[in-house]
C-alpha positions, 0 to 999 in steps of 0.5 A: 259608596252610596252613603245613604244606603250603605253607610252602616254595612260592613260586610267584607264582600261589600268592602272589597267591592267598594275598594275596587270601585275606588281604585285606579282602573288603568289598563296595561300599557298596550291598551292605554285608553284614557278615562275619567280618573275619578270615575268612582265619584262620577255619581256626584256633581263635579265640585262635590266629587272633588271635595270628597276626593280631596278629603278622602284621598288627598287628591288636588282637583284645582290649581292653587289660589296663587295660580288662579290669581296669576291667570287673572292678571294675565287675562286668561280669567276675564273680569267680566266672566268672573263677575258673572260666575260670582253673580250666579253663585251668590246673587248680584248684591253679594257678587261685589263682596265676593269679588274682593274676597276672592282676589285677596284670599290667601293660599291655604294648605290642606295636606290631610286625607282620611285614607292613610291616617289609620294605618299610619299608627304602625309607623307613628305609634308601633314604630315600624314602617310596614311599607318600607319593609313590605313594598319592595318585595311585594312589587318585585314578586307581582312584577315577576308573576305578571311579567309579559316578556322582560324576564328571562325566566318564567315565574314558577308554578303559576298555573293555579293562580297567584296565591296557590303559586305562593303556597307551592313555592313555600311548600317546595322551597328549602327556605320560606318566603316568610319568617314567622311560624304563625304565618307559615301555619297560616299559608299552609291552611287551604281554608285561609280566609281574609277575615281571619287575617284582619282579626289578627291585624285590625281586631275590630270588624267596624275598622276593616274597611278603613284599614283595607283602604289604607293598605291598598291605597298605599300602592294604588297602582299595583292594586288597581292593575290587579283589580283590572286584570281580574275582571279583564284577563284578556288585557294581558297577551300572556294571561296570568290568573290573579285575584284582587283578594289574593293580593290583599291576603298575601299582603296581610300575611307579609304584614303579620310576618313583619310584625311578628318578627319585631314584636313576637306574636302578642302585639295588640291589633291596630283597631283595638288600640286606635278604634276607627269606624268605616262609616267615617271614611265616607261621610259627606263633607260640606263646602267651606269658603276656600272651596267656594273660592276655588270653584268660582276661580275654576269656572271663571277660568273655563268660561273665559275660554268657552265664551271666546269659542261661542263668540267665534261661532256666532261670528262665522258667516253662513257658508255657500254650498257649491252645486258642484261635487267636492273635489274629494272628501276625507273622513278623519278621526274626531281626534283633536290633533286632526283639527288643524290637519283638516283646517289646512287641507280645506285652505289648500283645496277650498273645494274639498270637504272633510269630516270627523268620525271616530277613527275605527270607522264603525268596524269593530274587530280583533286584528292578527298580523302575519307572524302575530301570536296574539290578536288585539282589539282595534275598536273602542275599549268598552266594545267586545267584538265578535269578529277577527281580521287576519293578515296574510303577507308575503314578507319575511319575518323580521330578523331578531336584533342582536341587541335584544337577544336573550342569549346575550345574557348568558355568562360567556356570550354576555361577556363577548356581547359586552365587548363587541356589540356593546361598543357599537351600541355606545357609538350608535347611542352617541350618534343618535344624539346628533343625528336621530334615525329610525332603529329597532327601538322605534314604535312606528304606526306604519308598522302595525300592518303590512300595506301589501298584505291581504286582509280576511275581510269577507267571511268565508265560513271560518271561525277561530274560537268564538270569533267569526273571521271576516264580515258577512255582506249584510254586516258590512253594509250595516257598518258602512251605513252607520258610518255614513249616516252618523256624519250626514254623508248620504249623497253627493259623493265625490269620486274619491273619498279618503278614510284617514286613520291615525297613529303615532311613532316614537322611540322613547315613550312608554305611553306610546299606546296613549298617542295612537287612536283611542277609538282603536283601543290605543292602536293605529287606525290603519287596518280599520281604514283599509277594512272600511274602504274595502267594504264601501268599495264592494258593489254588493255592499253598495247594492244593499245600501241603495235599498236603504236609501244611500246610493253611491255612484260606481265611479266613487272609490274609497281609499284607506290611509294613515296619518302619523301625527308625530311625523306628520306623514301619510300613507295611502293603501290599496291604490291598485283598485283605483280607476285611471281617472281617480288614480290621476286625481289621487296623485294631485291630492297627495300633493295637497295632503303633503303640503297640508302636513308641512304647514301643520308641522309648523303650527305644531313646532311652536310648542317645542322649546328646542325647535328652531323657528327660522326655517322653511316649512319643509325643513321644520317638518324634517326636524319635527320628524326627527323627534320621533327617532330621538332617544333623548326626546321625551316629548315626540309630540304633545298628544291631546294636551290643551284639549277642551272642546268637542263640537258635534255639528256641520263643518260650516258651523266653525268654517274659518275659525281657528281653535288652536288644535283644542277641539274634537270635531265630530261631523253631524247634520241635524237636518238628516237626524230629526229624531236624534237617533244618530246623535244618541250614538254620537253622544254615547261615545263622545261623552265617555271617550272625549270626556275621559281624555279631557279629565285624565289630562285635567287631573294629571295636570292638577295633581301630577304626583297622585293622579298623574305619573310624575316625570317620565325620566326615571320611569322603568317598565315593569313586566311590560304592563306599567311603569314605576319610579325605580325598581321598587316603586308603585305603578304610576297611573295617569299621564306623565308630566311631559304630556300635560305640562302645557295643558290648561286644565279645564273641563270639556265643553260639548257643543251640539247643533240641534233643537234643545228639545231633541237633545233633552230627549236624548239625555233622558233616554240615556242615563249613562250619557246624561250623568256626564252632563247633569253632574257637570263632568263636561259642560254642554251647550246647544246651538239652536239651528234656526236662530243660531242662539246658544243654550247652556245646560243648567240644572236640568234645563237649557238657558240662553247664553250670550257671549261677551268676548270680542273676536280678532279677525286675522288675514294670515295665520302663520304670521300669528302662530309661528313664534308663540308657544302658549295657547292662542285666542280664538281667531277668524282667519282668511288664509294660512 
């Protein structure tokens, strides 16, 4: 809520709007896309937002003081950086005084939050626990109504929306969902309004807002999910009509019903006995001494690492550009997990060149596989594509697995199944412990499409609804041009150019979509890689590109591929189009890719506590693959854990720098974008996408109980849309503990190579992007290309930053990483 403008407005419509704004906005599991958990506070500076979120909702946005002190003792918070932060905050003279205070400060608990305190009077003063009485029934009903395929029976009478379905069930059933005569009358009223229910429950209009926040934030997971589904009904494959207001009305009816059963109809509304004013909920809260200490500790923690990174970049030697063409070029997703893959590939073949670009490869569409009933989005979540790509394949439809047949749930067949199939299921379960292997349970990125199938890439005049099937030639050229220009690859094309999408495989991961490509809306990038490669190989498209100044030689061919980041395996597509010379060269390149993935799996394995290190790279790779098959492995990989950087520059800027898989790498050549047009698009995606990933990891690590999903071990899938603890719990938002346990919670630092003046013009022309930077939800540093000086964004301008860290130079990386599980320093390295 904009406090200065709306602090005295209490219209119910505005209250409902603000309530939905503050609720979590996590989409269903199939579209698990990372975002800023505290998006509702993004209009505020970062530390002020954390203060407001803490006071209003009890969210924790910092580590404990004891944890910060431990980091200081370990050297992860450097004394010289802490002193610098204190000087910036309090001045040189006061910095010494604050240094003593900050290191001697005791831990202070602050469990109070405004939201929840008003409605708590039901339990404390009326002696009725409404949550305990209502939530189990409410959650089961919502799960049944929204079910996407778990239930054997469909929810009755769902066609007219959730509340109308409840009315019809009430009217047609022998026994009512409600016990109170008053509530039975209310549900039968076709003109029932929320305000009339709040009169009964709360009594005073000035307290309506406070009460509704308390009520809905008692289960923010379900409330947030329904709010999302009202705005984005397409988020469900089997669409269900539901409005957020329907949920609130139904819950108010359940509360009145419970209160009437206990007290009769003459109880006093809570707002009459305990007056509350909604404006108090949104009052700004000034910083106290404890807040300032936490801020300084956190900034010192962050800049202790950032300083290392900038010092490392400062020591990178200028790269010599060979006059020869690269042996091959490979475009990977900017995903931080590809940071090490690219590094190893370039060490194995120093003559190759790798690039980073968003993994949908600038082709936005919906994809419908053969035998697929629905089409799904494979581009960034904010995009609304106008195109549909359909797959035609010759393979037979997959047979149903006997373990997942609904007929096994009948009385007779269920008994027979339990005595026969159940026995072998138990045997297979035990077998999987000792020898994990692929099964029907596995979610594999390689199964997203048929590699031998045909895709409807070129538009032939057909439409499906409002969607155009395939792309026209000009549209193809636009997308290939945009992809190549954004990374500065407009000449010197190698004979082979790989477009490598990515995905993940697992057998025990309800958040599997969060492991796939975020740029593909939580799906593998295989289809996008094939589509973009096909477009770039089309001679007619190349003719259009030549007119636009991008000439691609006829012997250059693009190859789509998919890297499975869990198994560290790669698959290449449509190789039959390669000419004999390129086909021969590709066979040699496959060996290089495979060797890079072998050593990449070794680097990854150091994070896994159960992984034996005394093996060859090939045997380690094999054991890493098995993690994806194991039913008992809650950590098939660590996904984006430890992410902390997004670097938008030429690869030569960081060549030979070890960044420990912590960086999103977006290729960019400032020399080919003097006015910042390409940079505008890059930052428009990098800030919300990479920043959103970073902040979801940040907050899930800082407060896993409220802003994360807790441990995944007791999670149950609810209706295929979310997870809950047990059968009656609220939907869990954010990330489970197993995804963030090794994460160092620091904000993302965006590093861009360009003139500060150009970057500032880009900011000023794009308020949405600028909000991330000016409010410090991400840190921002510019590398001035000619002087190589660093300029940090600070309070509306760029000020020079001089790193103080010393960087270690090492000859053999593997000798230094194999037996170390924690985050490693920034190194300059000579070989793998």
